[in-house]
Residue, then its C-alpha position, 0 to 999 in steps of 0.5 A: m581381772k585386767v585394770i589400767l594402771r594410773e602411776n606408775i607402780s613398780k613389779l606391776g608397770r607404766i602409767g596405761d599399761v592392762v595388767d590382770v591381777k586378783p580381784g582382791y588386790a585391785r579391789n582393796y588396794l589399786f582402786p580406793r588409792g586411785l593408782a588404777l582403773p577397772a580396763t574397760e573401753g571408757n576408763l581406756k579412753k580416760v586414761e589415754e588423755e590424760k597421758r597424752i594431756r601429762e606429756k603436754k605438761e612435760e614437754k611446755i617443763k622441758e622447753e622452759a628449760r631448754n630455754l634457760a638453759r640456752k640463757l645459762q651456757k652464755k651467763s659465766i657468775t663471780i665469787p668474791v672470798q676471803v681468803g688467809e695466807e697463800e689463799q688459803l680459802f677460808g671454807s668452801v664455796t658450795a652449791q648453796d652458793i652458786a645458786n645463791a648467785l645465779v639467783q641474785e643474777g635472776f634465774p630461779i636456780d635451787k640447791k638440788h641443781v648445782v652438780l657438784e662433785e666435792p665443794i671448790k676449795a680453791l680460787g680459780i675458773y672452774n666450769v659447773e654443771i646445772k641439771l635443769h631437767p632428767e635431760v636437759s643440762t648446762t655448763i657456766r662458768v664459776w670465778v672464785v676470787k678474793s674479796 
């Protein structure tokens, strides 16, 4: 039985693909969960329209991420931390700390967008990558200074 996939399904295909599956699999699993439609001319047009709308939305999200990346590229943030003897930090500067500092500056950044190999444990200037979208990332400068 030929069906049109409405979702990406591993080992079967991607959105919009016309694949051949057993009738029981289509009837009992794919159709009830909304993962596929029967391969008819009307359904082909419907899936193509959904795919085009989804691509438009994705392009809009990517463009917003690019605009935010341009603004962030010029930005540098300062994070004051407490230090002990010999300029040793109490704790460390994490992705959450950097995200909070960016939110205070007016940028809607979540900690999962901040890419840190490991927490920052010393005073200094660091270049930190911010990944806003799978295809859009930028680098900001983070100044870790004593308070």
